VOPAGU-2260 file (C-alpha; in pm, 1 decimal, decimal comma):
REM VOPAGU-2260
SITE   aa  ch    i         X         Y         Z
SITE  MET   A    0    2599,2   11050,3   10465,1
SITE  GLN   A    1    2730,8   10716,0   10570,5
SITE  PHE   A    2    3002,7   10614,2   10813,2
SITE  ILE   A    3    3268,3   10398,1   10650,9
SITE  LEU   A    4    3575,0   10254,6   10817,1
SITE  VAL   A    5    3849,7   10214,8   10556,6
SITE  THR   A    6    4147,8    9990,0   10622,8
SITE  TYR   A    7    4434,0    9904,4   10394,2
SITE  ASP   A    8    4739,7    9682,4   10378,3
SITE  ILE   A    9    4970,0    9781,3   10093,1
SITE  GLU   A   10    5308,4    9619,2   10043,0
SITE  ASN   A   11    5487,2    9901,1    9858,6
SITE  ASP   A   12    5585,4   10210,8   10061,7
SITE  ARG   A   13    5527,5   10456,7    9775,9
SITE  ARG   A   14    5180,1   10324,8    9692,2
SITE  ARG   A   15    5090,9   10302,9   10062,7
SITE  THR   A   16    5184,6   10668,9   10111,0
SITE  LYS   A   17    4978,2   10774,5    9807,0
SITE  ILE   A   18    4675,2   10585,6    9937,6
SITE  HIS   A   19    4716,9   10745,5   10279,7
SITE  LYS   A   20    4729,7   11093,4   10124,5
SITE  VAL   A   21    4411,5   11032,2    9922,8
SITE  LEU   A   22    4229,7   10908,7   10233,5
SITE  GLU   A   23    4333,9   11219,2   10429,9
SITE  GLY   A   24    4102,9   11414,2   10200,4
SITE  TYR   A   25    3804,8   11196,2   10289,9
SITE  GLY   A   26    3834,5   11108,4   10657,3
SITE  VAL   A   27    4028,2   11102,5   10981,8
SITE  ALA   A   28    4322,0   10869,2   11037,2
SITE  VAL   A   29    4271,4   10683,0   11364,3
SITE  GLN   A   30    4570,7   10459,8   11297,2
SITE  TYR   A   31    4813,4   10481,1   11008,9
SITE  SER   A   32    4617,0   10239,4   10791,9
SITE  VAL   A   33    4267,3   10296,7   10934,8
SITE  PHE   A   34    4040,8   10589,9   10847,9
SITE  GLU   A   35    3696,6   10689,0   10975,2
SITE  CYS   A   36    3500,5   10858,9   10698,7
SITE  PHE   A   37    3158,6   11022,9   10667,4
SITE  LEU   A   38    3083,1   11002,8   10295,3
SITE  SER   A   39    2801,5   11068,9   10053,5
SITE  ASP   A   40    2733,2   10798,1    9796,6
SITE  GLN   A   41    2913,4   11007,9    9533,3
SITE  ASP   A   42    3219,3   11067,1    9755,9
SITE  TYR   A   43    3233,1   10695,5    9837,0
SITE  ALA   A   44    3227,2   10603,2    9466,7
SITE  THR   A   45    3493,2   10863,5    9386,5
SITE  LEU   A   46    3715,4   10747,9    9672,7
SITE  ARG   A   47    3696,1   10383,1    9566,1
SITE  HIS   A   48    3774,3   10476,9    9205,7
SITE  ARG   A   49    4077,4   10684,1    9309,2
SITE  LEU   A   50    4210,3   10410,9    9538,5
SITE  ARG   A   51    4158,6   10134,1    9281,2
SITE  LYS   A   52    4376,1   10330,9    9038,5
SITE  LEU   A   53    4657,5   10325,8    9297,0
SITE  MET   A   54    4636,0    9950,7    9359,8
SITE  ASP   A   55    4876,1    9716,4    9183,4
SITE  SER   A   56    4717,4    9388,2    9077,2
SITE  LYS   A   57    5062,5    9224,3    9070,9
SITE  HIS   A   58    5067,9    9227,7    9451,1
SITE  PRO   A   59    4810,6    8970,7    9564,7
SITE  LEU   A   60    4848,0    9065,2    9932,3
SITE  ASP   A   61    4750,8    9429,8    9879,3
SITE  SER   A   62    4399,8    9506,2    9999,8
SITE  ILE   A   63    4168,8    9791,8   10084,8
SITE  ARG   A   64    3856,4    9714,9   10287,3
SITE  TYR   A   65    3549,2    9931,1   10337,4
SITE  TYR   A   66    3326,9    9863,3   10637,1
SITE  ARG   A   67    2991,3   10041,5   10638,9
SITE  LEU   A   68    2866,7   10093,6   10991,3
SITE  CYS   A   69    2502,2   10164,9   11063,2
SITE  ARG   A   70    2396,1   10447,0   11293,5
SITE  SER   A   71    2332,5   10204,7   11579,6
SITE  CYS   A   72    2681,9   10054,4   11542,5
SITE  VAL   A   73    2847,6   10395,4   11527,9
SITE  GLU   A   74    2663,7   10505,4   11842,1
SITE  LYS   A   75    2804,6   10198,8   12023,5
SITE  VAL   A   76    3171,8   10255,8   11937,0
SITE  ASP   A   77    3390,7   10223,0   12245,8
SITE  THR   A   78    3743,0   10361,7   12257,7
SITE  ASP   A   79    4033,5   10342,5   12498,7
SITE  GLY   A   80    4329,4   10573,3   12485,6
SITE  ASN   A   81    4383,6   10938,6   12407,2
SITE  ARG   A   82    4180,7   10971,6   12086,5
SITE  PRO   A   83    3813,8   11006,5   12170,9
SITE  PHE   A   84    3556,3   10901,5   11913,9
SITE  ALA   A   85    3327,0   11186,3   11813,9
SITE  VAL   A   86    3059,7   11187,7   11548,1
SITE  ALA   A   87    3132,8   11512,2   11365,3
SITE  SER   A   88    2820,0   11531,1   11155,6
SITE  PRO   A   89    2478,2   11370,7   11138,1
SITE  PHE   A   90    2436,2   11099,2   10883,4
SITE  ILE   A   91    2166,0   10882,8   10732,5
SITE  ILE   A   92    2195,6   10519,0   10643,4
SITE  ALA   A   93    1990,7   10464,0   10329,9
C-alpha cells in the first residue's frame, strides 16, 4: 500500500462532483478537493484511469495532482483543527 494525497481543481461543477464521488471510493476527503488515500498499485492505476476519463482536455486549467508520501513523511504529518490525522492501515513504500 502507498499513501497518496490527491488534489484537484476542476472548473466545471458537474465534472468536479463526479471526480469527488469517484475519490470517495478510494480515500478520505480532508477538504473538498483534497483526499488522503491508501492505495495498492492496481487501485492507483485504476483510480487514475477513471479520473482521466472524467477530465476535459478543453479546459486547460483543470488539474488533478497525485502526491506520493513516503512512510517517514506520513509519520511526520502535523494537523491543526478538529480532524485528527490517523494512519488507518499499515503500508509499504516499494
